[in-house]
C-alpha positions in Angstrom: -27.3 -17.0 18.6 -24.7 -16.9 20.9 -21.6 -14.7 19.8 -18.2 -16.1 21.5 -17.5 -12.6 23.6 -16.5 -14.8 26.3 -13.4 -16.2 24.2 -12.5 -12.9 23.0 -9.9 -11.7 26.1 -8.1 -15.2 25.3 -8.5 -14.6 21.3 -5.8 -11.6 22.0 -3.0 -13.6 22.9 -2.7 -14.5 18.6 -1.7 -11.0 18.0 1.1 -10.3 20.4 2.7 -7.6 19.2 -0.7 -5.9 19.2 -1.3 -6.5 23.0 2.4 -5.4 23.8 1.9 -2.1 21.6 -1.8 -1.8 23.7 -0.2 -2.1 26.9 2.9 0.3 26.5 0.1 2.9 25.2 -1.9 2.3 28.3 1.2 2.5 30.6 2.7 5.7 29.5 -1.1 7.2 29.3 -1.6 6.3 32.8 1.9 7.1 33.3 1.6 10.8 32.4 -1.7 11.3 34.3 -0.5 10.0 37.7 2.6 11.7 37.2 1.1 15.4 36.5 -0.6 14.8 40.0 2.1 13.6 42.0 4.4 15.8 40.7 2.4 18.8 41.3 1.9 17.7 44.9 5.6 16.7 45.6 6.8 20.4 44.6 4.3 22.1 47.2 5.9 19.6 49.4 9.6 20.6 48.0 8.5 24.1 48.9 7.3 23.6 52.2 10.9 21.8 52.9 12.8 24.7 51.4 11.0 27.1 53.0 11.6 25.4 56.3 14.9 24.9 55.7 15.3 28.7 55.8 14.3 29.5 58.7 15.0 28.7 61.8 13.3 25.3 63.6 12.1 26.9 66.3 10.5 29.7 64.8 8.6 27.7 61.9 6.0 26.6 64.8 4.5 30.1 66.7 7.0 32.4 68.9 6.4 34.4 71.5 8.9 37.2 72.3 8.5 39.6 74.9 10.9 43.2 75.5 11.0 45.3 78.5 8.8 43.3 81.1 9.6 42.6 84.8 10.6 39.6 85.5 7.5 38.2 87.3 5.6 39.7 84.1 8.0 37.4 82.1 6.9 33.9 84.1 3.5 34.8 83.6 4.0 34.9 79.7 5.6 31.7 80.4 2.9 29.7 82.2 -0.2 31.0 80.0 2.1 30.4 76.7 3.5 26.8 77.6 -0.3 26.1 78.7 -1.7 27.4 75.0 1.0 25.8 73.0 -0.3 22.6 75.1 -4.1 23.3 73.9 -2.8 23.5 70.4 -0.8 20.4 70.7 2.5 21.7 71.3 3.8 19.0 74.0 7.2 20.5 74.5 7.6 24.4 75.0 11.5 26.3 75.5 11.4 29.5 77.8 14.2 31.4 78.4 14.2 35.1 80.2 17.1 37.5 80.0 17.9 40.2 82.3 19.0 44.0 80.8 22.9 44.0 79.4 24.6 45.7 82.2 28.1 46.6 83.9 27.0 44.1 86.8 29.4 43.7 89.8 31.5 40.4 89.6 33.7 41.0 93.2 35.0 44.3 91.8 35.4 44.1 88.2 32.2 45.3 86.2 32.1 43.5 82.7 29.5 44.4 80.2 27.0 41.2 81.2 23.7 39.9 80.8 21.9 37.3 82.9 19.7 34.7 81.8 18.0 31.5 81.7 16.8 28.7 79.0 15.4 25.6 79.2 18.1 23.0 78.3 20.3 25.7 77.9 23.1 24.1 80.0 22.8 20.8 78.1 23.9 22.7 75.0 26.5 24.5 76.1 30.7 22.9 75.9 31.9 23.5 79.3 35.9 24.4 79.7 36.2 24.0 83.7 34.3 23.0 86.5 30.3 21.9 85.4 28.6 21.4 88.4 24.7 22.6 88.2 23.8 24.1 91.5 25.7 27.6 90.4 25.9 29.9 87.3 27.9 29.3 84.3 29.9 32.0 83.1 31.3 32.4 79.3 34.8 32.5 78.4 34.9 35.7 77.4 33.7 37.3 80.6 35.9 35.1 82.5 39.1 36.2 81.0 38.1 40.3 81.0 36.8 39.7 84.5 38.8 37.1 86.2 36.2 35.4 87.1 37.0 32.0 88.7 35.0 29.1 89.6 33.5 29.8 92.9 33.0 33.3 92.4 29.8 35.1 93.6 28.8 38.2 91.9 26.2 41.5 92.5 27.9 41.6 96.0 27.9 38.0 96.9 23.7 37.5 96.1 24.4 35.1 92.9 25.0 31.3 92.9 28.7 30.4 92.9 29.9 30.1 89.8 30.3 26.2 88.9 31.5 26.5 85.2 32.8 28.2 82.3 31.8 27.7 78.9 32.9 28.2 75.5 31.5 31.2 73.9 28.5 30.6 71.5 29.5 31.5 68.1 28.1 32.6 64.6 26.4 30.4 63.2 25.0 28.9 66.1 23.8 25.3 66.6 20.1 24.5 65.7 19.4 24.9 69.7 20.5 28.4 69.5 19.2 29.7 66.3 16.1 31.7 67.8 18.2 33.5 70.1 21.5 34.1 68.3 20.9 38.0 68.6 20.3 37.7 72.4 23.2 35.5 73.2 26.2 36.0 70.5 27.6 39.9 71.1 28.3 41.8 68.2 31.6 43.6 68.1 30.0 46.4 65.9 27.4 47.2 67.7 27.8 50.6 70.9 29.3 49.9 73.7 26.7 47.9 75.7 24.3 47.1 73.0 24.6 43.2 73.3 27.1 40.6 75.4 27.0 37.3 76.2 25.1 35.4 78.5 26.0 34.2 82.1 23.4 31.3 82.6 21.5 30.5 85.9 20.6 26.6 86.6 16.3 27.2 87.2 14.1 29.7 86.6 13.4 29.9 90.1 16.7 30.8 90.8 16.8 33.6 88.1 13.5 34.9 89.6 14.5 35.4 92.8 18.0 36.7 92.3 17.2 38.8 89.3 13.9 40.4 90.1 14.6 43.3 91.6 17.9 44.3 89.9 16.4 43.9 86.1 13.3 46.1 86.9 11.0 46.1 83.7 13.8 45.7 81.4 14.0 42.0 81.1 12.9 40.0 78.0 11.0 37.0 77.9 11.2 34.5 74.7 9.0 30.8 74.5 9.4 28.2 71.5 7.4 25.2 70.8 10.4 23.1 69.0 8.2 20.4 66.5 9.0 18.2 63.4 9.5 20.4 60.1 6.3 19.6 58.1 7.2 17.8 54.9 3.9 18.6 52.9 2.1 21.0 52.2 -1.4 19.5 55.0 1.6 19.1 57.3 2.5 22.7 57.1 -1.3 24.0 56.9 -1.9 21.6 60.0 1.2 23.5 61.7 0.1 27.1 61.3 -3.3 26.5 62.0 -2.1 25.2 65.2 0.2 28.0 65.8 -2.5 30.6 64.9 -4.6 28.9 68.0 -1.5 29.7 70.0 -1.1 33.3 68.7 -4.7 34.3 69.0 -5.2 32.4 72.8 -1.9 34.0 74.2 -2.6 37.3 72.8 -6.5 37.4 73.6 -5.2 36.3 77.7 -3.2 39.3 77.4 -5.3 41.5 76.4 -7.4 40.3 79.3 -4.6 41.5 81.6 -4.2 44.9 79.6 -0.9 43.7 78.8 -0.7 42.5 75.5 1.7 45.3 74.8 4.3 43.5 76.0 4.6 40.7 73.8 4.6 40.0 70.4 3.3 36.5 69.2 3.4 35.8 66.1 3.5 32.9 63.4 6.2 33.5 61.0 5.6 29.8 59.0 2.0 31.2 57.5 3.4 33.0 54.7 6.5 30.2 53.5 3.1 27.9 53.6 1.2 30.0 51.2 4.2 30.6 48.7 4.3 26.9 49.1 1.0 26.2 48.1 1.4 29.0 45.3 4.7 27.0 44.1 2.8 23.7 43.9 -0.6 25.0 42.3 2.0 26.9 39.5 3.4 23.8 38.9 0.8 22.4 37.7 -0.9 25.1 35.9 2.3 25.4 33.8 2.4 21.1 33.1 -0.9 20.9 32.5 -1.6 21.9 29.0 1.6 19.9 28.1 0.0 16.7 30.0 -3.4 16.9 28.1 -1.8 17.3 24.8 0.1 14.4 25.9 -2.9 12.1 27.1 -4.4 13.2 23.2 -1.5 11.7 21.9 -1.6 8.8 23.7 -5.2 7.9 23.3 -4.1 8.7 19.5 -1.9 5.9 20.0 -4.5 4.1 21.1 -6.7 4.6 18.1 -3.9 3.6 15.9 -3.4 0.1 18.0 -7.1 -0.4 17.6 -6.7 0.0 13.7 -4.1 -1.9 13.1 -6.3 -4.7 15.4 -9.3 -4.0 12.9 -7.2 -5.0 10.3 -5.9 -8.2 11.6 -9.3 -9.0 12.4 -11.1 -8.0 9.6 -12.2 -11.4 8.2 -13.5 -13.0 11.6 -15.4 -9.2 12.1 -16.9 -9.2 8.7 -17.9 -13.3 8.9 -19.6 -11.8 12.8 -21.1 -8.8 10.9 -22.5 -11.6 8.4 -24.3 -13.7 11.4 -26.0 -10.5 12.6 -23.5 -8.6 15.1 -23.6 -4.6 14.2 -21.2 -2.1 15.1 -21.6 -1.8 18.7 -21.5 -5.4 19.0 -17.8 -5.3 17.3 -16.6 -2.7 19.4 -17.8 -4.3 22.6 -16.1 -7.2 20.9 -12.8 -5.2 20.4 -12.9 -3.7 23.9 -13.3 -7.1 25.9 -10.2 -8.4 23.4 -8.0 -5.3 24.4 -9.2 -4.7 27.9 -6.8 -6.7 29.4 -3.2 -5.3 28.5 -4.5 -2.3 29.1 -5.8 -2.5 32.7 -2.2 -4.3 33.2 -0.7 -1.2 31.4 -2.9 1.3 33.4 -1.8 -0.3 36.8 1.7 -0.7 35.7 1.9 3.0 34.4 0.1 3.9 37.9 2.6 1.7 39.7 5.8 3.4 37.5 4.7 6.9 38.5 4.4 6.1 41.8 7.8 4.0 42.1 9.6 6.8 40.1 8.8 9.5 41.8 12.6 10.6 43.0 13.2 10.5 39.3 10.9 13.5 37.8 10.0 15.0 40.9 11.6 17.1 43.4 10.6 15.3 46.3 9.0 11.9 47.8 7.1 13.4 50.2 3.0 13.4 49.3 -0.3 14.5 51.1 -2.3 12.2 52.1 -5.0 11.2 49.0 -2.8 12.1 46.6 -1.9 8.7 45.4 -5.6 8.3 45.7 -6.4 11.0 43.4 -3.6 9.5 40.7 -5.0 6.4 40.7 -8.4 8.4 40.1 -7.1 9.9 37.4 -5.4 6.7 35.6 -8.7 4.8 35.6 -10.6 7.8 34.1 -7.4 7.6 31.3 -8.0 3.7 30.9 -11.8 4.4 30.6 -11.4 6.9 27.6 -8.9 4.5 26.2 -11.7 1.8 26.0 -13.7 4.5 24.7 -11.6 4.9 22.5 -10.7 1.3 21.4 -14.8 0.6 21.0 -15.7 4.0 19.3 -12.5 3.2 16.4 -14.0 0.0 15.9 -17.4 0.8 15.6 -16.7 3.4 13.1 -14.4 1.3 11.2 -17.2 -1.3 11.4 -20.0 0.9 10.4 -18.0 2.4 7.6 -16.6 -0.9 6.1 -19.5 -3.2 6.5 -22.5 -0.8 6.2 -22.4 2.3 4.5 -21.0 -0.1 1.7 -18.1 2.3 0.8 -14.8 3.4 2.3 -15.2 7.3 2.3 -13.1 9.0 4.4 -14.6 10.9 7.5 -14.3 14.5 7.5 -11.3 16.4 7.8 -12.5 20.1 8.1 -10.3 20.1 11.4 -7.1 20.0 8.8 -8.3 23.6 7.6 -8.1 25.0 11.3 -4.9 27.0 11.4 -4.3 25.5 15.0 -0.5 26.7 14.4 -1.9 30.5 14.2 -4.2 30.1 17.4 -1.2 28.4 19.2 1.0 31.1 18.2 -1.2 33.4 19.5 -1.5 32.3 22.7 2.7 31.9 22.8 2.1 35.4 21.9 0.0 36.3 24.7 2.5 34.2 27.2 5.2 36.2 26.2 3.5 39.4 26.7 2.3 38.4 30.3 5.6 37.4 31.0 7.1 40.6 29.5 5.0 42.8 31.2 5.4 41.1 34.9 5.5 44.3 37.3 9.0 44.4 39.6 7.6 44.1 43.4 9.8 46.6 45.9 10.0 45.6 49.8 12.0 48.1 51.3 13.2 49.9 48.0 14.8 46.6 47.0 12.9 44.4 44.2 11.8 40.8 44.9 12.2 37.4 43.1 9.4 37.6 40.4 7.1 34.5 41.5 6.7 32.1 38.7 3.5 32.6 36.9 1.6 29.2 35.1 0.9 31.4 32.1 4.3 33.0 31.7 5.9 29.2 32.2 4.0 27.8 29.1 5.6 30.4 26.9 8.0 28.5 25.8 6.1 24.9 25.3 3.0 26.8 23.1 6.3 27.9 21.0 7.1 24.2 20.5 3.9 23.1 20.0 3.4 25.9 17.1 6.7 25.0 15.5 5.8 21.3 15.4 2.1 21.9 14.0 4.0 24.4 11.3 6.4 21.4 10.5 2.9 18.9 9.9 1.1 21.8 7.8 4.2 22.0 5.1 4.8 18.3 5.7 1.4 17.3 4.4 1.6 20.1 2.0 4.6 18.3 0.6 3.1 15.0 0.8 -0.1 16.0 -1.3 2.1 17.3 -4.0 4.7 14.0 -3.8 2.7 12.3 -6.9 4.1 14.9 -9.1 7.4 14.7 -8.5 9.7 12.0 -10.6 13.0 10.8 -9.3 13.5 7.6 -10.8 17.1 8.4 -11.1 17.4 8.1 -7.8 14.4 4.7 -6.8 15.4 4.7 -3.0 14.2 8.4 -2.6 11.5 8.0 -5.1 10.4 4.7 -3.1 10.5 6.5 0.0 8.6 9.1 -1.2 5.8 7.3 -2.5 5.3 5.2 0.4 5.2 8.3 2.7 3.0 9.4 0.2 0.5 6.6 0.3 0.1 6.9 4.5 0.6 10.5 5.1 -1.7 10.6 8.1 0.8 8.1 9.8 3.3 9.7 8.6 2.6 13.5 9.8 1.0 11.9 13.1 4.7 10.4 13.8 6.1 13.6 13.0 4.0 15.5 15.2 4.8 13.5 18.1 8.5 13.4 17.2 8.7 16.9 16.9 7.0 17.7 20.2 9.2 15.1 21.7 12.4 16.3 21.0 10.9 20.1 21.6 9.4 19.7 24.7 12.7 17.5 25.9 15.4 20.1 24.5 13.3 23.0 26.2 12.8 21.1 29.6 16.5 20.7 30.0 17.6 24.1 28.6 15.5 26.0 30.8 16.0 23.9 33.8 19.8 23.8 33.8 19.6 27.3 33.2 18.0 28.5 36.0 19.7 25.9 38.3 23.1 27.7 37.0 21.5 31.3 37.1 20.9 30.3 41.1 24.1 28.6 41.6 26.4 31.8 39.4 24.4 34.3 41.4 24.4 32.9 44.9 28.6 32.4 44.3 29.0 36.2 43.1 26.8 37.1 45.6 29.0 35.9 48.4 32.2 35.1 46.9 32.8 31.8 48.5 31.2 28.8 49.5 31.9 30.5 52.9 32.5 33.0 54.5 32.7 35.2 57.5 34.3 38.7 59.0 37.5 38.4 61.7 39.8 40.6 63.3 41.7 43.1 61.5 44.5 42.1 63.5 44.1 38.0 62.5 43.6 38.7 58.9 46.6 40.9 59.0 48.3 38.2 61.3 47.8 35.6 58.6 46.0 32.5 59.2 46.6 29.4 60.8 47.6 26.6 58.5 44.8 24.6 59.0 42.8 27.2 57.8 45.0 28.8 55.3 44.7 25.3 53.2 41.2 25.7 52.0 40.7 30.0 52.8 42.1 33.2 52.2 41.7 36.5 53.8 39.9 39.6 51.7 39.3 42.9 52.9 35.9 45.0 51.8 35.9 48.6 51.2 32.4 49.9 50.4 32.4 53.3 48.4 29.0 54.1 47.7 27.7 51.7 44.4 31.5 50.8 43.9 33.3 47.8 45.6 36.9 47.5 46.4 38.4 44.2 47.4 42.4 43.8 48.6 43.1 40.4 47.7 46.0 37.8 48.0 46.9 36.6 44.8 48.6 33.7 45.9 45.5 32.2 47.8 42.5 33.8 46.0 41.8 31.6 43.1 42.0 28.2 44.9 39.6 29.6 48.1 36.9 31.8 46.5 34.2 30.7 44.0 34.8 31.2 40.8 31.8 29.4 38.7 33.2 28.1 35.3 36.1 30.4 35.0 39.4 28.5 35.1 41.7 29.0 38.4 44.7 29.1 36.7 43.0 32.1 34.4 42.1 34.0 37.2 45.3 33.6 39.2 47.6 35.0 35.7 45.5 38.1 35.9 45.5 38.8 39.5 49.3 37.9 39.0 49.3 41.2 36.9 48.3 43.3 40.4 52.1 42.6 41.2 54.6 45.7 40.2 55.1 49.4 40.9 52.2 51.4 42.2 48.8 50.4 43.1 47.5 48.1 40.4 43.7 47.0 40.1 41.8 45.2 37.7 38.5 47.7 37.3 35.2 44.8 37.2 32.0 46.0 35.5 31.5 50.0 34.2 34.3 51.5 36.0 36.5 53.8 33.9 39.4 53.0 32.8 42.0 55.7 33.9 43.4 56.5 37.2 40.8 56.6 40.1 41.6 58.1 43.7 39.8 55.6 45.8 39.0 55.9 49.8 41.3 54.2 52.3 43.0 52.5 49.2 44.5 55.7 47.4 45.2 56.0 43.9 44.8 53.3 41.6 46.0 52.8 38.2 43.5 49.9 36.2 45.7 47.4 34.1 42.8 45.0 33.3 39.3 44.6 33.3 36.7 41.6 34.4 33.1 41.7 33.5 32.5 40.3 36.9 34.2 39.3 40.1 33.3 37.2 43.2 31.2 39.8 45.3 31.6 42.7 43.4 29.6 41.0 40.7 28.8 42.7 37.7 28.5 46.0 39.2 31.5 48.7 39.2 34.5 48.0 41.2 37.9 47.5 41.9 40.7 44.5 42.5 44.0 45.4 44.5 46.3 43.2 45.9 47.1 43.6 49.6 50.4 44.1 49.2 50.2 46.8 47.4 48.4 48.4 50.3 49.9 51.7 51.9 47.9 51.0 55.1 46.2 47.8 55.8 44.6 48.9 58.9 42.7 51.3 57.0 40.2 48.6 56.4 38.0 47.9 58.6 36.4 44.6 57.4 38.2 41.8 56.7 37.0 38.9 55.9 37.7 34.6 55.4 36.6 33.2 52.0 36.6 29.9 52.0 36.0 26.8 49.3 34.9 24.3 51.9 31.3 24.1 53.6 30.4 27.1 56.3 31.0 24.1 58.7 33.8 23.5 57.9 35.2 26.9 58.0 33.3 27.8 61.3 35.0 24.7 63.0 38.6 26.0 61.8 38.2 29.6 63.5 37.1 27.9 66.4 39.8 25.5 67.1 41.6 28.3 66.0 40.2 30.6 68.8 39.6 33.1 66.1 36.2 35.4 66.9 34.2 35.6 64.1 30.4 37.0 62.7 28.1 37.7 59.9 28.9 34.1 58.3 27.2 33.4 55.0 27.2 30.4 53.2 26.4 30.3 49.0 23.7 27.5 49.6 21.3 30.2 52.0 22.6 33.4 50.3 19.6 33.7 48.0 15.9 32.8 48.1 16.1 30.0 45.7 12.5 29.1 45.6 11.7 31.2 42.2 14.3 29.6 40.6 13.5 25.8 41.8 9.9 26.4 40.8 11.1 27.4 37.3 13.5 24.2 37.7 10.9 21.7 39.0 8.5 23.0 36.2 10.9 22.3 33.2 12.0 18.9 34.9 8.4 17.3 34.3 8.2 18.9 30.8 11.4 16.5 29.9 10.2 13.6 31.6 7.2 14.4 29.4 9.5 14.5 26.3 11.0 11.3 27.3 7.2 9.9 27.4 6.6 11.6 24.1 9.9 10.4 22.7 8.7 6.9 23.6 5.1 7.3 21.9 7.1 8.4 18.8 9.2 5.5 18.7 6.5 2.9 19.5 4.2 4.9 16.6 7.0 4.5 14.1 6.9 0.5 15.1 3.5 0.5 14.8 3.2 2.8 11.2 5.8 0.1 10.1 3.4 -3.1 11.6 0.4 -1.4 10.3 1.5 -1.2 6.7 3.7 -4.8 7.0 1.9 -7.1 5.1 1.6 -4.1 2.0 4.8 -3.1 2.1 6.0 -7.0 2.1 3.8 -7.7 -0.6 5.2 -4.9 -2.5 8.6 -5.1 -1.7 8.9 -8.6 -2.5 7.3 -8.1 -6.1 10.0 -6.0 -6.6 13.1 -7.6 -5.5 12.0 -10.2 -8.0 11.2 -7.7 -10.7 14.9 -6.6 -10.5 14.9 -4.0 -7.3 18.8 -4.8 -5.5 18.4 -5.0 -2.0 21.0 -2.3 -0.9 18.6 0.2 -2.9 15.5 -1.3 -0.5 17.3 -0.5 2.5 18.1 2.7 1.6 14.5 3.4 0.6 13.5 2.2 3.8 16.3 4.4 5.6 15.3 7.1 3.4 11.8 7.0 4.8 11.7 6.7 8.3 14.9 8.5 8.8 13.6 11.4 6.6 11.0 11.5 9.5 13.0 11.0 12.5 15.6 13.6 11.0 13.3 16.1 10.7 11.3 15.5 14.4 15.0 16.0 15.7 15.8 18.6 13.5 12.8 20.9 14.0 12.3 19.8 17.6 15.7 20.6 18.7 15.8 23.5 16.8 12.4 25.1 18.7 13.4 23.8 22.1 17.6 25.5 21.4 15.6 28.6 20.2 13.1 28.6 22.9 15.8 27.8 25.7 17.8 30.9 24.7 14.4 33.1 24.8 12.9 31.8 27.9 16.0 31.2 30.2 16.6 35.2 30.7 12.6 36.1 30.8 12.1 33.3 33.3 14.7 34.3 35.7 13.0 35.3 38.9 15.7 38.1 40.0 17.0 39.7 36.6 18.3 42.4 38.2 21.2 40.2 40.1 23.7 39.9 37.1 24.3 37.8 35.3 21.0 36.6 33.8 20.2 33.3 33.2 20.9 32.0 30.0 21.0 28.9 27.7 23.4 25.9 28.5 25.5 23.9 26.3 22.7 21.6 24.5 24.8 20.3 21.7 25.6 17.0 24.1 21.7 16.4 24.5 21.2 17.3 20.7 24.0 14.6 19.8 22.4 11.9 22.0 19.1 12.4 20.7 20.1 12.2 17.0 22.1 9.0 18.0 19.0 7.5 19.8 16.9 8.6 16.8 19.2 7.2 14.3 19.5 3.6 16.2 15.3 3.4 16.4 15.2 4.1 12.4 17.9 1.2 12.1 15.8 -1.4 14.5 12.7 -0.3 12.3 14.3 -0.5 9.6 15.7 -4.0 9.8 12.5 -5.4 10.9 10.7 -3.8 7.5 13.3 -4.9 5.3 13.4 -8.3 7.1 9.5 -8.4 6.5 10.0 -8.5 3.0 13.4 -10.8 2.7 11.4 -13.6 4.6 8.0 -12.6 2.7 6.7 -15.6 0.5 4.3 -13.8 -2.2 2.1 -16.5 -2.9 0.6 -16.6 0.5 0.6 -12.7 0.6 -1.4 -13.0 -2.3 -3.7 -15.5 -1.7 -4.1 -13.3 1.6 
């Protein structure tokens, strides 16, 4: 006998809704599995890019530095370093050599200066006068101090003539100079003669010939190997490996010459690469449990689709069984019929995971083979879905056709206290998170590295709440037959339908609560960490960008171009406290205020005007007059919990106008609301010397914060996927019982049940499931976010500690979407009743 298995794929078209749901289930399953792999690798790539972005680009590859060497040894170091770099694949090298800082002679004047040569230096200087490259180039500061002009010769006429005057390189330096900043940018706060600007030679040969004898053994040499910054963990690891080869080669050759002590060869990027790899593995470990749960939920959805298919094919399957097909053969029939939509869905899920990578992942850069691994995971998920289809069909066929009874399978798993198990795991995760020790370096606390077990704590709590909700609901539905609510027929009918389909009801409730809970906790924790990093960075720096300027400039006032976006602040550090002297008129529009209203801050600062030395006290400072060094006696008039630069620590804020002698304040800073590039450009345009520039974007190491954020961004994406699964499950549950509901509803309406009561009963049934899911999930997510945010803060000692953001908009949106889904499904259920033909339903 030939069974019509070959026609099975075409037969699926007769049940378009089943095909559609199978396609969606496979798409979501494949998306979740592939996205987890892609997201973890993307997190590692994002960590590599972040770490490389915080370093000077020339110190990402290996570096060679030597101090107090002879000029001849400097040339030898350059040659062998370039040779070792070429062997390791670094085709370009930038070598530099510097003389010591001295009062070198220049036709009588002896300005503090140093001589140097660096490959490409003259291409990266801004020429003010001259420009010929056959002589030395002198910075404007030294030329003005010593009266140096074009054509002059220094060192008693032994130097090449001065052929250009160039603009001094200022802080922050361009990318070409970033590794040489400490050598070429003078520090006015250092002791006299410790630093000086550089007079540049045109060639290494001219520097060696001229400066060899006078430099003695006090020259310095640097070699850099510029390379494109790595964008993935594999590329970063390869760069570190090549750098290690350079470091080992240079060290070995110098050791053979007994000169290894003269040079330090380093591979600074090795540790950041380890941290980046750790970040990727931490993210994967944190999202893996929820990913597995999501896959199990999706496979359960495939099982539900299969049950619906079995119900639709009941007559056909019975006929095939009567003709000799066993349960396994019928299972293969189901696999053949549903394989096509499942395969297409799996492929679509993989494509969607790759195409939407920028939506849920922190980077679009992936290491080689990651997409292939994601495809293998999607294929594994597809195979698992096909196994579920075949197994469910075979078991149902065996139960209905062979066993002769519709006995229920074992429900022993219901009596397992799953919620107690997950609660115990949540407690262990909380204990690990709470007992994480604080690591110190040079006596300062380091940011806590995110721990995968600790990151799982809020997810385990959400899962526990979902399981408890399901347990209570199951108990309630089991006792529902005792309820008599005929005074409220809509509620009574809804309760009866829920009790009759308790299995699907609690399944929908579990998925819905997990979806809303993970979505809420994901958004809450991710936003909390982002806001914490932004707030702490802003308080730490004080403004979007700052720079130290000379006191005479600060007291004279800023040029108009700067005054539009900047203010001047005097800083006095007194032990553990900080005193700021501000300009109340310009401070509120230039400093970083976070979510505080600038008008309120300006009003607070306006209270500093008046007789005497008034002050705002910050943090835990005493509410009494205090004698402050360099400031005098101040009288607090108000208190604020935090203030830019001071943070939440102790400090005072006074008005510049009330200072008895502003020259007593040594440190004056300019604070700007614009990025650092705009601030520096305006300072340079105004000819204002500046140093110690800082930017809010680079103030703190944000990788520990970002690791937590990336993890819960993916949790948010999984929450969205689970929400789609919950909505599909609600549709599927109504569709599976469409015939029964249609028959019961049609008979009830013909016996006098009003249509509005019918609609109300369906709204009550579906709305109770959605309402409990949204309420339990939102409550669990909001509470978990509030509890977890400060515990997951990598730098809790840097105030303020991360706190849960405002989740009201998210919860409101979730409620509205749930209401819309309930309304659509209710309309479908009621329509099936109003359009039903009772005679056909009875005959069917």
